[in-house]
Phi, psi and omega in degrees: 000128183282118178295327180295320178292318178301313180296315180298313180297320179299313182293313182296313181293324180300320178297315182293320182292327177298318180291322178294320180299322180300318179292316180297319179298318180298316179295316182298319183283331186243352177228002178099141185290334177297314179298316183296315184288325178295314177298320179295317180296317178298320179297318180293322176298317179295321180292319178297321177297318179294321177298319180298318181288308183291321180298319179293318183294312183289317183298328182283343185236008188294342181283344181286133182302322183294323179291318178299320179295315180298315178299317180297318181294315179297319177294322178298313179294321180297315179293320179297325177298314178295316183294319180300313179294322182295321178297318180293321178294317182292334181270357178086007181268354178219138182296142177290149179290133185236113180292328177298317180294320179296321177298313180296322179296317179294319178299315180298321180294320178297318180291324180292325186271005173084189189259020180297143183298317186289341181296314180294317179298314181296320179295316178295317179298311181300315182297313180291319183293315182293317178292320180294332179297321177292324177296317179302315181298317182295317181297314182293318182291316178294338175291357179297345177268023188059036184235036177304315177301319180296315179296322179295316179301315180299316183293317180293320179299318178297319179297318181296315181295313182293317181297316180296320179295322179294319180295318183287314187272323185050048176202158179303143182276073185286340182273354175290128181286068189297321183291322176295320178297318179296324177298312179297316180298319179301318177295315183295312183293322177298319180294314178297319179296320176299315182296310182297314180298319179297316177300319182294330182260009172102010179286136175259107184279147178296125177058027176054240187297333181296339179294344176298329182295309176293329176299312178301318180297317180298311180295322180296311181293322181293321180292323176296323177295321179292321176300314180298319181295323179289329177283339180234069184295157179294130179290153177298137177092344177282155182290130179266156179295133183297319184295315180296318181295321179292319179297317179297319180295318179295314180297319181297319183287310189278320185243039185298335182272002176266146178230171176065231183270004181305308179300323179297312180295319183293317180295321181296315179295323178295323179295314181298317179298318182295316180294325177298317177296320181298312182293332181284326188258338182248115182270149177078009181236030183296325179294320178297327180299324178297318178297316178298323180294315178297314180298322179293321177296318177299320178297324178299318180297317178298318178297318178298331181268002185303314181296325181290324174300318182294318180295319179295320179295319180296319180296321181292323180294324185280341184297313180298325179295318179295320178294323178295317178297320179297316179297321179298318179296319178297319181294320180293320179295322178295321182295329178292000000 
């Protein structure tokens, strides 16, 4: 059983279960525990049925390269979504997730929709099912290393820990370092996705599963460097990196109508496709293909953050002007 898979599954599932617990607690406290527990139970029944169907389908075909590639690509995109948001949160460009605020929002929504019995049940069901759906995907995807039991153990252990905490405290788990966990999970899922997708397209990884450790280290260090760069944007008039400027120009010209995470996903898919062509046409270079895949994914992250770099630089340029206006106003008030 892979300890790395257990840890990744535990952290990823733990984040989702904490968010589900917040919704269940809100329903239980303001609509009654019977409604909250009934909705939660129905959600778990639906999730177990989904696991039985998807687990059988994926497990029977996981040896096929095309299936491993698809699982890897989906896991890679899923991880990049988490990592992208984590980088923005760590750099201060996106608000941190707040369970107290989520609890208050759910409470307000329950009060707005009145006292109908099914409202509480439906809210609890939706919260647990939607968060649990992501857990199901993570467990099945991480099982691509023939480690479905390890991924399942991690997810169930996280459910037990979060559930026990909820029963004891009966309040949102605000002290859980959820944002730090999401950052770690984003790195782990991106690394696993890179590994699986690489295997599917013919990459021969160094030392097989052990190659996950340097991949995780590379993504972790690179993401920290990106956080630092966003916190210290390039000043106006300073020379910009030619590579970044060229990458931004290409993305702006070719994919100008995409917004948000579109460029990140497209660049990532393009990298996987390019490495697949490389491994198919160039023999004896499977190890190099792994390096190219990791480097390409990192470039995709940089492309996805291009707009954020620009926003950070603009904010830094506007800060001195705002401070100058404030000083002028204070001086004028003093003069009066």
